[in-house]
C-alpha positions in Angstrom: 0.0 0.1 0.1 0.9 3.7 -0.3 2.8 4.9 2.4 1.6 8.6 3.7 3.6 11.9 2.3 2.6 14.7 4.1 4.3 17.1 1.1 1.6 15.3 -1.5 -1.3 17.8 -2.6 -1.8 16.7 -5.7 0.0 16.4 -8.9 3.7 17.1 -8.2 5.4 20.1 -10.1 8.7 19.9 -9.2 9.5 17.0 -11.0 12.1 15.7 -13.8 12.1 14.0 -17.3 11.6 10.1 -17.8 12.4 8.0 -20.2 14.9 10.0 -21.6 16.5 6.7 -24.4 12.8 6.5 -25.6 12.7 10.3 -26.3 15.9 10.4 -27.8 14.4 7.5 -29.9 11.0 9.1 -30.6 12.5 12.0 -31.7 14.6 10.3 -33.9 12.3 8.5 -35.5 10.5 11.4 -36.2 13.2 13.3 -37.9 13.3 10.0 -39.7 10.1 9.9 -40.7 10.4 13.3 -41.8 13.1 13.0 -43.7 11.3 9.9 -45.5 8.7 12.6 -46.4 10.5 15.5 -47.5 12.7 12.9 -50.3 9.2 11.1 -51.0 8.3 14.7 -52.0 11.3 15.6 -54.0 11.0 11.8 -56.4 7.3 11.4 -56.1 4.9 12.3 -58.6 1.0 12.0 -57.4 -0.4 12.4 -60.1 0.5 9.3 -61.9 -2.4 8.1 -59.4 -4.5 11.1 -59.3 -4.9 11.4 -63.2 -5.5 9.0 -65.9 -2.9 9.3 -69.0 -3.7 8.1 -72.4 -1.2 5.4 -74.3 1.5 7.8 -75.1 1.9 8.4 -71.5 0.2 11.9 -71.3 -2.0 13.2 -68.1 -5.5 13.5 -68.8 -7.0 17.2 -67.3 -3.7 18.6 -66.4 -0.9 20.5 -68.8 -1.2 20.1 -72.5 -4.6 18.1 -71.6 -6.2 20.9 -69.2 -9.4 20.9 -70.8 -9.4 16.9 -71.6 -10.2 14.9 -68.0 -11.3 11.6 -69.2 -9.2 8.5 -70.7 -11.3 6.9 -73.6 -10.3 3.5 -74.4 -11.1 2.9 -78.1 -11.7 -0.8 -77.5 -13.1 -1.6 -74.2 -14.2 -5.0 -75.2 -9.9 -5.9 -75.1 -10.0 -5.1 -70.9 -10.2 -8.6 -69.7 -13.0 -6.4 -67.4 -14.2 -3.3 -66.3 -12.7 -2.9 -62.6 -9.5 -4.6 -64.5 -9.5 -1.5 -66.3 -10.1 0.7 -63.2 -7.1 -1.3 -61.4 -5.0 -1.1 -63.8 -5.0 2.4 -64.8 -4.8 3.6 -60.9 -1.6 1.3 -60.4 -0.4 3.1 -64.0 -0.7 0.3 -66.0 -2.5 0.6 -69.7 -5.4 -1.6 -71.0 -4.3 -3.1 -74.2 -6.1 -0.9 -76.4 -5.4 3.1 -77.6 -6.6 5.9 -74.7 -6.5 9.1 -75.8 -7.6 11.9 -73.7 -11.5 13.7 -74.3 -13.1 16.7 -73.0 -15.9 14.6 -72.6 -17.1 10.8 -72.6 -19.3 8.9 -74.9 -22.9 9.6 -74.5 -24.1 7.2 -77.5 -23.7 4.6 -79.8 -21.7 4.6 -82.6 -19.9 2.4 -84.8 -18.4 3.0 -88.2 -20.6 2.7 -91.7 -19.7 0.3 -94.1 -19.6 3.5 -96.3 -16.5 4.1 -95.0 -14.2 1.3 -96.2 -15.1 3.1 -100.2 -12.5 3.8 -102.1 -13.7 7.0 -102.6 -14.8 8.0 -99.2 -13.2 10.6 -97.0 -12.1 9.9 -93.8 -13.0 13.0 -92.3 -16.6 12.2 -92.9 -17.1 9.4 -90.9 -14.7 9.6 -87.7 -14.8 12.4 -85.2 -11.7 14.2 -84.7 -11.9 14.9 -81.0 -11.6 10.7 -80.3 -8.9 10.0 -82.6 -5.0 10.3 -81.2 -4.3 14.2 -80.9 -0.9 13.9 -83.6 -3.4 12.5 -86.1 -5.1 14.7 -88.6 -8.2 13.3 -90.5 -8.0 16.3 -92.7 -6.3 15.5 -95.9 -4.7 12.1 -94.3 -4.2 9.4 -97.0 -4.7 6.7 -95.1 -8.2 4.7 -95.8 -11.1 4.2 -93.3 -9.5 0.3 -92.9 -5.9 1.7 -92.6 -7.0 4.1 -89.6 -8.6 1.3 -87.7 -6.4 -1.0 -87.8 -3.3 1.7 -87.1 -5.6 2.5 -84.1 -5.5 6.1 -85.2 -9.4 6.4 -84.2 -11.5 4.1 -82.7 -13.9 1.7 -84.6 -16.9 1.9 -82.2 -17.9 3.3 -79.0 -21.1 2.7 -77.0 -22.1 5.4 -74.1 -19.5 6.2 -71.3 -19.3 7.8 -67.9 -16.4 9.3 -66.5 -15.8 7.1 -63.1 -12.3 9.0 -61.6 -11.3 9.8 -65.4 -12.0 7.0 -67.4 -14.5 6.8 -69.9 -16.8 3.3 -68.3 -19.3 2.0 -70.0 -22.8 3.2 -67.8 -24.6 0.4 -67.6 -27.1 1.8 -65.4 -31.1 2.7 -66.5 -31.8 2.2 -70.0 -28.3 3.2 -72.1 -27.9 -0.3 -72.9 -31.6 -2.1 -73.1 -32.0 -3.8 -76.6 -34.6 -1.9 -78.0 -31.9 1.4 -77.4 -29.3 0.1 -79.4 -29.2 0.6 -83.2 -29.3 -1.9 -85.7 -25.8 -1.5 -87.3 -24.3 -1.4 -83.7 -22.9 -4.7 -84.2 -18.9 -6.0 -83.6 -17.4 -8.2 -86.6 -18.2 -11.5 -86.8 -21.0 -10.8 -84.1 -24.9 -10.0 -84.1 -26.5 -7.5 -82.1 -27.6 -9.4 -79.1 -24.0 -11.1 -78.7 -22.7 -7.8 -79.3 -24.4 -6.8 -76.4 -23.4 -9.5 -74.1 -20.0 -8.8 -75.4 -19.8 -5.8 -73.7 -22.2 -6.6 -70.3 -19.3 -9.6 -70.2 -16.7 -7.1 -70.6 -17.7 -4.8 -68.0 -19.6 -7.1 -65.8 -18.0 -6.4 -62.2 -19.2 -2.4 -63.3 -22.7 -3.8 -64.0 -25.0 -1.7 -61.3 -28.2 -0.3 -60.7 -27.3 3.2 -60.7 -24.6 5.6 -62.2 -22.0 6.2 -60.0 -21.6 10.0 -61.0 -25.0 11.1 -61.4 -25.9 9.7 -57.6 -22.9 11.4 -56.6 -23.6 14.2 -57.5 -27.3 14.0 -56.2 -25.9 13.5 -53.1 -23.5 16.3 -53.1 -26.9 18.4 -54.3 -28.6 17.1 -51.0 -26.0 17.8 -48.6 -25.9 21.8 -50.6 -29.3 22.1 -49.8 -29.7 20.4 -46.1 -26.2 21.2 -44.6 -27.2 24.1 -42.3 -29.8 21.4 -40.8 -27.4 19.4 -40.3 -25.3 21.4 -38.5 -27.9 22.0 -36.3 -28.5 18.5 -35.7 -24.8 17.9 -34.6 -25.1 20.8 -32.3 -28.1 19.3 -30.8 -26.4 16.3 -30.3 -23.4 18.3 -28.7 -26.0 20.2 -26.6 -27.0 17.0 -25.3 -24.1 15.2 -24.7 -22.5 18.0 -22.5 -26.4 18.2 -20.3 -26.2 14.0 -20.1 -23.0 14.6 -18.6 -23.3 17.9 -16.6 -26.6 16.8 -15.1 -25.2 13.0 -14.3 -24.4 14.7 -10.7 -28.0 14.6 -10.4 -29.2 11.6 -11.8 -26.9 9.5 -12.0 -28.3 7.2 -9.0 -31.6 7.3 -10.9 -30.5 6.4 -14.0 -27.5 3.6 -12.8 -30.8 1.9 -10.6 -33.1 2.0 -12.9 -30.8 0.4 -15.8 -29.7 -2.5 -13.3 -33.0 -2.7 -12.8 -33.9 -2.9 -16.1 -31.6 -5.9 -16.8 -33.0 -7.6 -14.2 -36.1 -7.5 -15.7 -35.0 -8.2 -18.7 -33.8 -11.4 -17.4 -36.8 -12.4 -15.6 -39.3 -11.5 -18.6 -37.1 -13.9 -20.1 -37.4 -16.5 -18.1 -41.5 -16.4 -17.5 -41.4 -16.3 -21.3 -39.5 -19.6 -21.7 -41.4 -21.2 -18.9 -44.9 -20.7 -21.7 -43.3 -21.7 -24.2 -41.7 -25.1 -22.5 -45.2 -25.5 -20.9 -46.8 -25.1 -24.0 -44.7 -27.8 -26.3 -46.1 -30.6 -23.6 -47.4 -32.6 -26.5 -44.6 -32.1 -28.7 -42.6 -35.6 -29.3 -39.6 -33.6 -31.1 -36.2 -34.4 -29.9 -32.9 -33.7 -30.6 -32.1 -36.9 -31.9 -35.0 -36.6 -34.5 -34.1 -33.1 -35.3 -30.2 -33.8 -35.9 -28.4 -30.9 -37.6 -29.9 -28.7 -39.7 -29.5 -24.5 -40.6 -33.5 -23.8 -39.9 -33.2 -22.5 -36.4 -37.4 -22.8 -36.5 -36.9 -26.3 -36.0 -34.8 -26.2 -33.2 -37.4 -23.6 -31.4 -40.3 -26.5 -31.8 -38.2 -28.5 -30.0 -39.5 -28.4 -25.8 -35.6 -29.4 -24.4 -34.6 -26.1 -26.7 -36.7 -23.5 -24.3 -35.5 -25.6 -21.4 -31.9 -24.9 -21.7 -32.8 -21.4 -22.2 -34.7 -21.4 -18.9 -31.7 -23.0 -17.0 -29.1 -20.5 -18.8 -31.4 -17.7 -17.8 -32.4 -18.8 -14.4 -28.5 -18.8 -13.2 -27.7 -15.9 -14.9 -30.7 -13.8 -13.0 -29.5 -15.4 -9.9 -25.6 -14.7 -10.4 -26.9 -10.6 -11.0 -29.0 -11.1 -8.1 -26.4 -12.5 -5.8 -23.8 -9.6 -7.5 -26.4 -6.7 -6.5 -26.7 -8.0 -3.3 -23.3 -8.3 -2.5 -21.3 -5.8 -4.3 -24.4 -2.7 -3.5 -21.8 -0.8 -1.3 -18.8 -1.1 -4.4 -22.1 -0.1 -6.7 -22.6 3.0 -4.4 -18.6 3.8 -4.7 -19.1 3.6 -8.5 -22.3 5.6 -8.6 -20.7 8.4 -6.0 -17.5 8.5 -8.5 -19.7 9.2 -11.5 -21.6 12.1 -9.5 -17.4 13.4 -8.6 -16.7 13.1 -12.5 -20.0 14.8 -13.0 -18.6 17.8 -10.5 -15.0 18.0 -12.2 -16.5 18.7 -15.7 -18.3 21.5 -14.1 -15.0 23.3 -12.7 -13.4 22.2 -15.5 -15.5 22.7 -18.7 -12.4 23.2 -21.0 -11.5 19.7 -20.3 -14.9 18.2 -22.4 -13.4 20.4 -25.8 -9.8 18.7 -25.7 -10.7 16.0 -27.9 -10.7 18.7 -30.5 -6.8 18.6 -29.8 -6.9 15.2 -29.8 -8.7 14.9 -33.6 -6.4 17.8 -35.1 -3.8 16.1 -34.2 -4.8 12.6 -35.3 -6.3 13.8 -38.2 -2.6 15.3 -39.1 -0.9 12.0 -38.3 -3.4 10.3 -40.7 -2.6 13.2 -43.5 1.2 13.0 -43.3 1.1 9.0 -43.4 -1.6 9.1 -46.8 0.7 11.7 -48.7 3.6 10.4 -47.9 2.7 6.8 -48.8 0.9 8.2 -52.2 4.3 10.2 -53.3 6.4 7.0 -52.1 4.0 4.9 -54.0 4.8 7.0 -57.5 8.3 7.6 -56.6 10.9 6.7 -59.7 11.0 7.7 -63.3 8.2 6.0 -65.7 9.4 3.4 -67.7 8.0 3.0 -71.0 8.7 0.3 -73.3 7.4 -0.9 -76.8 4.2 -2.9 -76.5 2.5 -4.5 -79.8 -1.3 -4.1 -79.2 -2.3 -6.8 -81.7 -0.3 -8.9 -82.3 -2.3 -10.8 -85.2 -2.1 -7.5 -87.3 1.5 -7.7 -89.1 4.7 -9.1 -88.0 5.4 -7.7 -84.5 8.5 -9.7 -84.0 10.6 -6.9 -84.8 9.9 -5.6 -81.3 13.1 -6.7 -79.3 12.2 -8.0 -75.5 12.3 -5.0 -73.1 12.2 -2.7 -75.4 12.2 0.7 -73.6 10.7 4.0 -75.3 9.9 7.6 -75.1 6.8 8.9 -75.4 7.0 12.1 -76.4 9.2 11.3 -79.4 8.0 7.7 -80.6 6.3 7.2 -83.7 5.1 3.8 -85.5 6.6 4.4 -88.6 9.5 2.7 -86.8 7.6 -0.3 -86.8 6.3 -0.5 -90.4 5.3 -3.7 -90.4 3.6 -3.8 -86.4 0.8 -1.5 -86.7 -0.4 -1.8 -83.4 3.1 -1.1 -81.5 2.9 1.2 -78.7 4.9 3.1 -76.1 3.1 1.9 -72.9 4.0 3.0 -69.9 5.2 -0.3 -67.6 6.1 0.6 -64.1 8.2 3.1 -61.9 12.4 3.0 -62.0 13.8 0.8 -59.1 17.4 1.5 -59.8 18.7 3.7 -57.3 19.2 3.6 -53.5 15.6 5.1 -52.7 13.6 3.4 -55.1 15.7 -0.1 -54.4 14.4 0.7 -50.4 10.9 1.7 -51.1 9.1 -1.3 -49.5 11.1 -0.9 -46.7 10.4 3.0 -46.3 6.2 2.2 -46.8 7.2 -0.1 -43.5 9.0 2.9 -42.2 6.0 4.9 -42.8 3.4 2.6 -41.3 5.9 2.4 -38.1 6.1 5.9 -37.5 2.4 6.2 -38.6 1.2 4.0 -35.8 4.1 5.2 -32.9 2.4 8.6 -33.5 -0.8 8.2 -33.5 -0.5 5.7 -30.3 1.6 9.1 -28.7 -1.7 11.4 -29.3 -3.3 9.2 -28.2 -1.6 8.8 -24.8 -0.9 12.6 -24.8 -4.5 13.0 -24.5 -5.1 10.7 -21.8 -1.9 12.3 -19.5 -3.1 15.5 -20.3 -6.7 14.6 -18.9 -5.5 12.5 -15.9 -3.7 15.7 -14.7 -6.2 17.9 -15.2 -8.9 15.7 -13.3 -6.3 14.8 -10.1 -5.5 18.0 -9.9 -9.5 18.5 -9.3 -9.4 15.2 -6.5 -6.6 16.4 -4.7 -7.9 19.7 -3.8 -8.5 19.6 -0.4 -11.0 22.6 -0.5 -13.3 22.4 -4.1 -13.2 24.5 -6.1 -11.1 27.4 -3.7 -7.8 25.2 -4.1 -8.3 23.6 -7.6 -5.3 25.4 -9.2 -5.5 28.0 -12.3 -6.2 26.4 -16.1 -5.2 22.9 -14.8 -5.9 21.5 -18.1 -3.1 23.7 -19.7 -0.5 23.5 -17.0 -1.4 19.3 -17.3 -0.5 19.7 -21.2 2.3 21.3 -20.8 3.7 19.2 -17.9 3.4 16.2 -20.3 5.0 17.6 -23.2 7.9 19.1 -20.8 9.1 16.2 -18.4 7.0 12.8 -20.2 7.4 12.6 -23.6 9.5 9.4 -23.2 7.2 8.1 -21.3 4.5 8.4 -23.4 6.4 7.0 -26.1 7.4 4.1 -24.3 3.8 3.2 -23.8 3.0 4.0 -27.1 5.8 1.9 -28.9 4.3 -1.2 -26.7 1.4 -1.1 -28.2 2.7 -0.6 -31.2 5.0 -3.1 -31.4 1.6 -5.4 -30.9 -0.3 -4.1 -33.6 2.4 -4.3 -36.1 2.2 -7.9 -35.0 -1.7 -8.0 -35.9 -1.4 -6.4 -39.0 1.2 -9.2 -39.8 -0.9 -12.1 -38.8 -3.8 -10.7 -41.0 -1.8 -10.0 -43.9 -0.7 -14.0 -43.3 -3.8 -15.0 -42.8 -5.6 -13.4 -45.4 -2.3 -14.5 -48.2 -2.6 -18.0 -47.6 -6.4 -18.5 -46.5 -7.0 -20.4 -49.8 -3.8 -22.9 -48.7 -4.4 -23.2 -45.2 -5.4 -26.4 -43.5 -7.9 -26.6 -40.7 -5.0 -26.8 -37.9 -3.3 -24.2 -39.4 -6.5 -22.1 -39.6 -6.8 -22.9 -35.6 -3.5 -22.0 -35.1 -3.8 -18.6 -36.9 -7.3 -17.7 -35.2 -5.7 -18.3 -32.3 -2.3 -16.3 -31.9 -4.9 -13.7 -33.9 -7.1 -14.2 -30.3 -4.3 -13.8 -28.3 -2.6 -10.7 -29.8 -6.3 -9.1 -29.7 -6.0 -9.8 -26.2 -3.0 -8.5 -25.3 -3.6 -5.3 -26.9 -7.1 -4.7 -24.7 -4.4 -5.4 -22.2 -1.4 -3.3 -22.7 -4.0 -0.4 -23.4 -5.8 -1.0 -20.1 -2.2 -1.0 -17.9 -0.8 1.9 -20.5 -3.8 3.9 -19.5 -3.8 3.9 -15.9 0.0 4.0 -16.3 -0.4 7.4 -17.9 -2.9 8.5 -15.1 -0.1 7.5 -12.6 2.8 9.3 -14.9 0.2 12.7 -14.8 0.1 12.7 -10.7 3.6 11.5 -9.2 5.7 12.2 -12.1 7.7 8.9 -12.3 8.6 6.7 -15.0 6.5 4.4 -17.6 7.5 1.0 -15.8 7.4 2.1 -12.5 4.3 4.0 -12.9 2.5 1.3 -14.7 3.5 -1.3 -11.8 2.1 1.0 -9.2 -0.8 1.3 -11.2 -1.3 -2.5 -11.5 -0.4 -3.3 -8.1 -3.4 -0.7 -6.9 -6.0 -1.9 -9.0 -5.0 -5.5 -8.0 -5.2 -4.9 -4.7 -9.0 -3.5 -5.2 -10.0 -5.9 -8.4 -13.4 -6.3 -7.8 -14.1 -2.5 -6.9 -12.2 -1.7 -10.7 -14.6 -4.6 -12.1 -17.9 -3.0 -10.9 -16.6 0.4 -11.4 -16.2 -0.6 -14.9 -19.0 -2.6 -15.8 -20.9 0.5 -14.3 -19.7 2.7 -16.4 -19.5 1.1 -19.5 -23.7 0.6 -18.5 -23.8 4.4 -17.9 -21.7 5.6 -21.1 -23.8 2.7 -23.3 -26.7 4.1 -22.6 -25.6 7.9 -22.9 -24.8 7.3 -26.8 -28.2 5.2 -27.2 -29.8 8.5 -26.1 -27.7 10.7 -27.8 -27.2 8.8 -30.9 -30.9 7.1 -31.0 -32.8 10.7 -30.5 -30.8 12.8 -32.6 -30.8 10.2 -34.9 -35.1 9.9 -34.8 -35.6 14.1 -34.8 -33.2 14.1 -37.7 -35.3 10.5 -39.6 -38.5 12.5 -38.6 -37.5 16.0 -39.8 -35.5 15.0 -42.8 -37.8 12.4 -43.9 -40.8 15.1 -44.0 -42.8 13.9 -40.7 -42.0 17.1 -38.9 -43.1 20.3 -40.6 -41.2 23.5 -39.1 -42.8 26.4 -39.9 -41.1 29.7 -40.7 -37.8 27.5 -42.8 -37.8 27.0 -46.5 -36.6 23.7 -46.2 -38.5 21.1 -48.4 -38.1 17.2 -48.1 -39.4 17.2 -51.6 -36.5 18.9 -52.8 -34.1 15.9 -51.8 -32.8 13.1 -53.8 -31.9 10.8 -51.1 -33.3 12.2 -48.0 -31.3 9.0 -46.3 -28.1 11.1 -46.7 -28.5 13.6 -44.4 -29.6 11.4 -41.3 -26.3 8.5 -41.9 -24.1 11.9 -41.7 -25.9 13.4 -39.1 -26.3 9.7 -36.7 -23.0 9.2 -37.8 -22.0 12.8 -36.6 -23.6 11.7 -33.4 -21.5 9.3 -32.3 -18.1 11.2 -33.0 -19.5 13.9 -30.9 -20.9 12.0 -27.9 -17.6 9.3 -28.1 -15.2 12.1 -27.7 -17.7 14.0 -24.9 -18.0 10.4 -23.6 -14.4 9.9 -23.5 -13.4 12.8 -21.3 -15.6 11.8 -19.1 -14.4 7.5 -19.1 -11.0 9.1 -18.2 -12.1 11.4 -15.6 -14.1 8.6 -13.6 -10.5 6.0 -13.7 -8.5 9.0 -13.0 -10.7 9.9 -9.7 -11.3 6.0 -9.0 -7.3 5.6 -8.9 -7.0 9.3 -6.8 -9.7 7.6 -4.8 -8.3 4.2 -3.8 -4.4 6.4 -3.2 -6.8 8.5 -0.7 -7.9 5.5 1.4 -4.4 3.7 1.3 -2.6 7.7 2.2 -5.4 8.6 4.8 -6.9 7.8 7.6 -8.7 11.2 8.2 -6.7 12.0 11.1 -5.8 15.8 11.3 -2.3 15.1 10.2 -3.8 13.0 7.1 -7.3 14.3 6.4 -8.9 12.2 3.4 -9.6 14.2 -0.1 -12.3 12.1 -1.2 -16.0 13.6 -1.2 -18.2 13.7 1.7 -21.2 11.2 -0.1 -17.7 8.5 -0.5 -17.0 9.1 3.1 -20.4 8.4 4.1 -20.8 5.1 2.2 -17.6 4.4 3.5 -18.7 5.1 7.0 -15.6 7.4 7.1 -15.0 11.2 8.0 -12.2 13.4 8.7 -11.9 13.7 12.2 -11.4 17.5 13.7 -8.3 18.7 14.9 -8.1 19.1 18.5 -7.9 22.5 20.1 -6.2 24.2 23.7 
């Protein structure tokens, strides 16, 4: 047990730096992370991912093609599937057909007229220049229509397409591809109209959707533009309800907790009654488990009398355990209620703590953004490599193309390969030569590790900061007079000045476990099909063990940060002291944890459910608001604002309640320390509230006079 210290009056101010080695290591990792980001920025070019390219490797939507944001595929049928088109395009690979940048994707069916094959036909009258290769001019060309098609200078056909991330992909939604809307002359060589349509659908089957992606996206954006004021209003309501709920717990916590506990017992009692009724109603049933055997139809088992008997026994045992726990743990439940009320009082005196999650959110956003941008630039580091590829080996003699023959898309000319008209200069990959390029994979791993470490450090900093503020409240003997000025800011500065190393140490331990979990998930995904039942069982056990280990480390870290904020000792000593203190009071820990979880779950349900129901009635038009210009009929999808409000309300409630949860944990540890340090004498008075002293039958003895 902790010994009495007459000089201790709350978080120690005279402290020194802790875990300096880990602090230096963390700073070196951050410095290296910055260097990696700079190198990625110097060598990377995210345009390779953000913008589509034509067959010559030029970007669409920027530079010379600024007014041509989309890429059009001459023969979409040559692509295995439209998904492969997207995957290949996003990875920088090219679909095996000519691609050109266009101002807008085709919106109609078109195929080259048979009249174009006439010797006297002028190709300019049949092809559209905007869909041809930019270096080729239809006016004055000496090529025949057949030569133009064979050399893939202009498309032989095109169909209605929609720009999806800058790629013209078939618009399979709506009636565009209804057989009645396809022209009778739109048939590919060797196929009739139905076979042509089937070939198109097979080639683009993975993109067959019931709606047009871009159209839906625009409609959703339009809905947000019309309803954003009301969405913000809904989020403000969620914030106000969350704050009021937490502040009113000071008065309503006992009633809410006992109502919730009695409600759980009542649900169990109802379940017992229902199972008994069902069991008695099946007295004439002759079905048994032996008769039924194994079946996926659950309803069959519900006709077996023994099923309800099993449910009845299980529920009765659970109900008995809950009743016994309630009887024997009632004092500890009262302590938990008193601590929850005390936390609500602390929030009332330190309202700034409720808004600290905004700081954590901003820092996490910076970490995620830096990781994403660095990963993007690393993925596109190195100069692009182009090679000569025959798009159609059946046309002419393409053996003249040497293996791995490189080319420059800016100067490439098909006349260099007269016997292979389909020869093109196509992007293959990024240059992997050079020290930086050869270590891109290692740098991506470093990026992930540094990202996880930074994220866990930011969360640890938030825990330590809030713990210091709540500890300042608890150890103030005369509240609120003895509460320090700006306790949250003071705690934040102490954590940054003295304990970066300790926070980084705890974050590093958690990061290592998370990395192992990521590796296990990767291996499980990679070898899923090749695994036998024994291997799958071992993998499942490993994943389960490391999941539990991560939860345990988070629990230890959280309480270690509280002790660091109070006493200023290093991570290992703080973790050991916190764990020992909790183990000496394990029953109180379990009761407080479950009571707090139950209460906060009810609070989140109240905030999210209440705001969600209100949003549903408002955006669905069931509530008419006088004096407003908002009309539900003007929305394309009224459920999108509802989903946005519900998701935002959950994030807001989670942010506020996480502060409350940290306050409860901190005050609980301080309460346990108070019990061990002090005895209520004038020399060692209790710092706990009068309500807690009353529950424990303790009191501070007045000092003797005279």
